[in-house]
N, C-alpha and C positions, 0 to 999 in steps of 0.2 A: 401554413398555422391558421386556426379557425378564428373566425370574428369573435369579439367579446360578447357577451351577452347584455343586452339592454337593461340596466336597472328599472325596477317597477317605480312608480311614483310615490313618494311619502305621503302618508296621511297621519289625522289626528286619530287617535283611538278613543271610540265612544266610552263615556264613564258608565259604570255599573249603577244599576236601578236598585237592585236589592241589597239591604243591610241587614246586621244582625249583632246582637250585644248578648253577652252569656254572664251569669253571675252564679255563684253557688248558693245552694239551699241548704241550711244548717238545720236539718229536720231531727226531729225526735224519734226514739225507736218506734213509736206508736205509727207516727206519720210514714217511717220507711216501711214499716209493715203494709200499711193500706196501700201506698204507692207501688210496692212490688207486687201485690196481689192483683191490683188494677193493670199493670203493666203486662204481667204474665196473661191474664184473661184476655186482653185485647190483642197480644201478641200472638196468641193460638188462632183468633179469628182473622188476623192478618196472614197468617200462613195459609189458612184453609182458603181466604180469597184470591191469595196468590196462586194457588194450584189450580183454582177455578179459572182464573184468567188466563193461565198456561193453556188449560184445555179449549178454551175457546179460540186460541190461534190468532192469526193477524185478521182474520175478518170479524173484528170488533164492530159492534153498532150500539146505539144508545140503549136499543131495548135490552141487550144483554147486561150493559153496565147498571141500568135500573133494576134488573131482577137481582143482581149481586147485592145492590144496596138495600134493597127491600127485604132480602133475607137477614143481612147483618141488623136492620133497624130493629127487629123485635127483640134482640138480645141486648142491645146496646142503646142508641138513640139515633136519630136521624142525622145530627152533626157527627157523631162518632163514625158512623157508617159512611159518611161523605169523606171525612179525612183517611178512613182505610181503603176505601176503593180508589181515592185520588193517588195516595201512595203506591198502591198496588199497580196502578197504571204506569206512574213515573218508573217504577222499578222494571216493569216489563220492558217499557219503552228504552230503558237505558241497556238493558241486556240485549235488545235486539240490536242497537246500534253497536254494541261490542262485537256481535256476531259478524256485521258487516265489516267493520274494521279488520278483524281477524283474517276473514276471507280475502280481503284485499291484500293484506300482509302475506298470508300464504301464497298466494298467486304470485307476487313480485317474488318470493323466495325461490319458488318454483323455477319461474323463467330466469333467475339468476343464476341458480345451481345448474340448470339445463344447457344454458349458453356457455358456463364454463367448462361442463363435462363434455361438449362437443369440440372444445379445441383441444390440440395435442398437448401432452405432457410437458410442463416447463416452458409453454409458449407464453411469448410478452405481449402486452397490450400494442397492437398496431396504430401508432400515432399518424402514420401517413394515409389511413383510410378515411373515407367519406365520413365514418362514425367511427367513435372510440370503441374498438373492439376489445372484448374482455380477455384478461389473461387466462391461460390454462393452469391446471393444478401442478404442483411441484412434483409429485411422485406419484407411483401406482397405489400406494398405501392410501394416500389421501383421496385420490379418485375413487377408490373402492368404497371409503367411508362416505364419501358425499353421495355416491349413488344410491347407498342405504338409506341415507337422510333424505334424500329426494322422494324414496318410496314410502317413508313414514309421512313426510309433508303431504303427499297426495293422499294418502289415506285419511290424513286429519282432514283435509279439505273436503273429500268425498262426504265424510261423515257429517261435517258442517253443513255442507250444502244441503244435505238431507234433512237437518234440523230446521233449517231455513225455510226449504219448500214446504215442510209439515207445520211450520209455525211454533216450534218448540225451543224453549228458551231453557237454561240451566243455571238456576240462581239458588244460592244457599244462603237464607235468611240468617243472619248473624256473623256472616263472612266465611270465605273459603279457608283462609289461612288459620283462623280459629279453630275451623273443624279438623283441618290436618295436624293441628297442633295436638290434638287429643290423642295421636299416636306417638308422639314425642315428648311426652310430658318431663321424662328425666332431663332432655337436653334443655327444655324450657325451665326447668326447676319448679315446676307446678306439682302439686298434689292433685288427684281426681277430684276432690271437694271443691278446692280452687278454681280449676278448670270448668267444673259445673257451674260454679257462681259466675264466672265470666260468660259463659254461653248463654245461662239465663238472662243476664243483665243485657247482652247484645241482641235478644230476640224479643224484649219487651217493645212495648208500641203506646207511647203516652205523647202523642203528637196531635194538635188541634189547628186546624185552619181558622184564621181570622175572619170577621164579619163586620163590615161596616154598617152603622146604625144601631149596633147593640151596645148595651153598658160595657165601657172600657175597650170594646172593640174585639171581644172574644167571649162568647156564650159558654163555652165547654170548659176551657182552663182561663180563669178570671184572675187578674192582678190589678187591684184598685190603686187609687192615688196614694193610699198611706202605705202600700206595699203588702197587703193581705192576700194571699194566695188561696183560690179555692177551686175545686174540681167538680164538675158535674159527672157523678158517678154512672156507668151502665147500669141499665133495668136490672140485670141479673146480680149486680152487687150493691143494690139501694141499701141493703140493711146496714151497711158500713157508714152511711151519711151520720153526721153529726150537725147539720144546718139543714133549714128548710129547702125544700123542691129537691130533694136527693143530692144533696151537696156536701162535699166534705171540706173544710176549711183547715188548713195546715197551720201548726203554731208558728212555724218559720216565716222570718220577714223578708220581703224580697227588696234589695237595693241594688239598682244597676249603677255601675260607676263610668261605663262606656257608654256613650249616646244617651246618658239620663234623660237631658233636657228634650231632645227630639223624641225619646219614647213617652215621655211624660205629656208632650202636647198631642201626641196621637190619642192615647187613651182619655185624655180629657175631653177632645173634640169625638170621641167615640169612634175613631178609624179602624179599620182592621189590622190587628197584630196576631201573628201566629206564634204559637208557643210549643216547645218540646222540652220534656222533662225526662232526663236520662242519668243512669247510674255508671260511675266509673267504678268497675268492680275491684279493679286493682289497688286503688286509694280508698275504698269504700266511701266516696262521696257522691252527694246528689247535686245536679246542676238544671239550671233551668235557662234556655235558650230563646229570645225573642227576636221576630225576624218581620219585616215589612218592606214594602214596597214604595219608593218616593217617586216623584216626577223625574224623567230625564233631562239633564241639564242639556241646554243648547249646545249644540257643536261647534266649536270656534273654527274660523277658517285657518288653513296652515299659515298664511301670511300674518294674519293677527296673534297667533299662538308663539311664532318665533320672533314677533318685533323687538323683543328686549334679548334676543340671544337664547342660547338652549345650554344646558348640560347635558353632555353627550356622554353615553356609559357604554362601555364593552363588558359584556358578561363574560366570566370565566368560570370554572370549577370550583375556585376557592375563594374569588374575590371579585367586586366590581370595580372596574377602573373608570373614573370620572374625569372631565375636564369640561370647565366653563369656556363657552366660545361666544364672542360678541355677534350681534348682527350681521357683521361684515365677513365672519368666518374665521376671525383671528383667536388664538387660545390666549386665555387672560388668565393670569394668576400661576398657580401650580397645580398639576395634578393630583388628583385624591384619590385614595385605595381604599375600600370598605371590605375587610375580608369577612368570611363565614365558613364553617366547617360542616359539610354536608354528611359526616360519619354519625353514626349513632342511630337512635330509634327516630320515629318520624317526629315526634314531639320536639326534640332537641334540633332537628333539621329545620323544622317550621320556626322555632324559636330565633335560630341564628339567621335565618332569610329574613325574618320580620325586623330584627334588629338593625342588619345591613341597610335594609329598605328605609328605616327611619332615620337613619344617620344620611342617608342620600336626600332624602327630602329636606331636613333639616339644611344641609349644605345648600339646596338649590334655593330655599328661602333666603338664606343669608347673601347669597351671591348676586341676588336681585332678578334672577331668570324666573320666566313664567312656564317654561316647558321642559322636559325631559327627553332626549333622543335615544332611543334602543332600537336594536336590531330585530327585524321580525322573524325570529328563528323559530323551527319546530322540531327539527331532529327525530322525525318519527321513524325512519328506518336507518338512522346513522349508525347504530350499534351493531350493524350485522358484520359476521366474520367475513361473507363474500363481498362486502363493499371495502372493508379495510384489512383484510388479509388476516394474518396471525399476529398482528400488532394488537395484543390483548390490552396493553396498557392505555393505547389510544381509544380503543373500543370502550374500555372502561370509563376512561374520562370522558367521553362523548355522553355514555348514558348517565351519568352523573350531573349534567347540566340540568338545574331545575328551570326550564324554559318555561313550560306551562303555569306552574306554581309561582314563578317570578311575575310572569306578565299579569295575572289574575290579581295577585297581591299588590304589585305595584299600581294598577288600574285603580283599584279600590282605595288604597291608601292615598294615592295623588288626588283622588277626587275631593278627599276631605280637607286638603290643603289649597285646593282651587288651582292646582299645577296641571297642565295638560301634557299627555304623553303622545309623543309622535314616532311612529312606526317607521323605519326605512327598510330597504332592500338590503341583505347582508352581501350583496356581490361584490367582493375583490376589497372590502372595506380593510381587512388585517393585511393584504399584501400591499395594496397602495399607500395604506397607513405607514407600514414599516418603510417602504421605497422613498416616498417623498417627504415624509414628516418626522421620523424617527430623529435622523441626525441633525436637521435644521434646529429641532428643539432641543437638544441636548447641548448642555453648557459646562462649564467647568464646576459649577455647584449644584447642577441638576441631571439625573440620569433618567433620560426618557426610554421606557421601556417599549416593547413592541405592542402591549395592550393600550397603554397611554396614546400611542400614535394612532392605533386603530379607532380609537374613540374620538380623536381629531376628525378621522375620517368620517367617522358616523355622524357627527355633529353638522359638518360642512354639507354633507349630503342632505340631511334635514333641511338645512338653511337654503338649499338650492344653489349652492355654490360647487363647482368641480373640486374634487379630490386632489387631482393630479396638479402638481406645481409646475411652473415655467422652469426651466432648466436654465443653467449659467448660458450668457450669450457667447455665440462663436467668437474665434479671434478677429480683432479689428482689422488685422492686415489681410486675412485671406478667409472670409466667411464660408466660402464654399467649401473648405477645408472639413469644417465641424458641421456641415448640415444644418437644418433648420433650428430655431430659437425655442421652439416649443415642443415639447415630448407628446402632447396630447393632440397633434395634428392628425385630423383624420383623412378619408379618401379625397375630399374636396374641401378643405379648410378655406376661409374666407379670408383671413387675417395673418396668414403666415408671410414669412419675408420671401420676396421674390427678387428680380432682377431690379436694378438702379432705373427710376424713373428718368425718361428722357429731359434733358437739361436743354433748355431755350438760351443759355448765356455762355460766356467762356468759362472754362474749368476752373478759371480763379476765383469765381463768384461776381466779378465785377459787371458792369452793365455794358453792352454794345455801345460803340460811339454815337452820339447823338440821342441817346435815351437816357442820360444820368439827370441828376436834379439840376446841373449848369446848362442843359442844352439850350436853353433860349439866350444865354450870354456868351457869345462865341470867344471873347477877350478874357473872360473871367478866369481861364486857365492861367492866362500870363500874369495875374495879379497875385499879389501877396495873400495868404488866408485862403483861398481856394483849390480844391482837391482838383488834382489832373485826372480826368477821364481816360484820354489815350495820348501818351507823349512819348516820343523815341527817349530811351534810356542813354544817358551819358554819364560819364564819370567827373565828378568835380575835380577842381585843381587840387 
């Protein structure tokens, strides 16, 4: 049997520094027409700049960036050109990183399928080998299908490696899913005009970077203290202005309800605030999103974050299992469950997850804890058929875990409540939690589930306590019959039970003659009221 993997040390997750707030713009038809024309015009320039950036390849330099910005400045302005080129660079970088991740995934799949193809049909995994050998495929039909799959993956990898060497990225402005939806309008319940409206809205560009020192923190898209929104129009559309200096003032009044005080403090101090105006074509609504960066909060040491205990959370595909643990690692109160439904569209899933995290944070504040312990999960390749076989239900369950979204939202939402997030290694938490904590925590009025026990294991690891509990003591008559008392004894434990230490007195526990309390008085044992140290036993009358 192989040795257990050593869990990594727990750590406090640093809080996010970027924040944003969104509000709806109740625009008039005239304002909507101007916003649409400006967005479409700048979107066309952004698409042109993206193609130019893709032609430059990975060998980008400051000179090429300056040339692209100079070409856009004549038609727009220096600030609009800077926002477009910056967004183009971020989009190209994201596509490049996606290529690297896809190549790594393809290489892993090719290696895994190739190793299984090399095994005999129906071969089992050899646990006695030095490494865990993979199992073979069930029958000849599956082997043949996987060999064809291997060829397809190799072709994809070869094409991707060629694009990587040439510096070519494949980006669809507006989204690949929406572009593919054009060929399936009947299934989506859309008409061609409705799809065209969505496609045009997705390709608009109305984003302006903030600039500290300028009025209200942004010179291109400005929102003043009274909520008045004005946009600096591009040079080619200056005829649409209704205010001095080529600006267009909207009739809509901006009112932020989330982080309103923080936003008002920034624009009053003329600190940088970035704005993005976008259209939700399916609803016919315009929105304004304000975003800015704030100073990073100092990272708390782990001992300080868990000084008042933690709320341990075990994440599942349909709920969060939480339990409050004190500083000594003991479960306090009752376990809690916060359900969510990951079915439906993206907006529904996002709302469900946000509602569950809000309830979790409120429970943490009420319990008095200052930290939440979660597992550091990723599941990047956990949904592969080669890893979990034909268990489609389990693979679907793993792929539904909202790990990245949950961690990102939990960190940002906890920062607003001054709650620390402690990430722990997920090794053996579910197995050890069910083995050592599920049954002891089950009572006549409480049914402890496997997920609740896993939450206890997560919390104890975050607090620095061992997960595995001490087992029942061996029989007092023959302790060698039951082995050692502790189940977590390693190769060389320092505190496990051994042989009885050598005794320097009689087995009755009394002192040797001449060593007792009455050793100085030789006749004390003959008087009444004094204990006899050593005297022959005789039966009384």
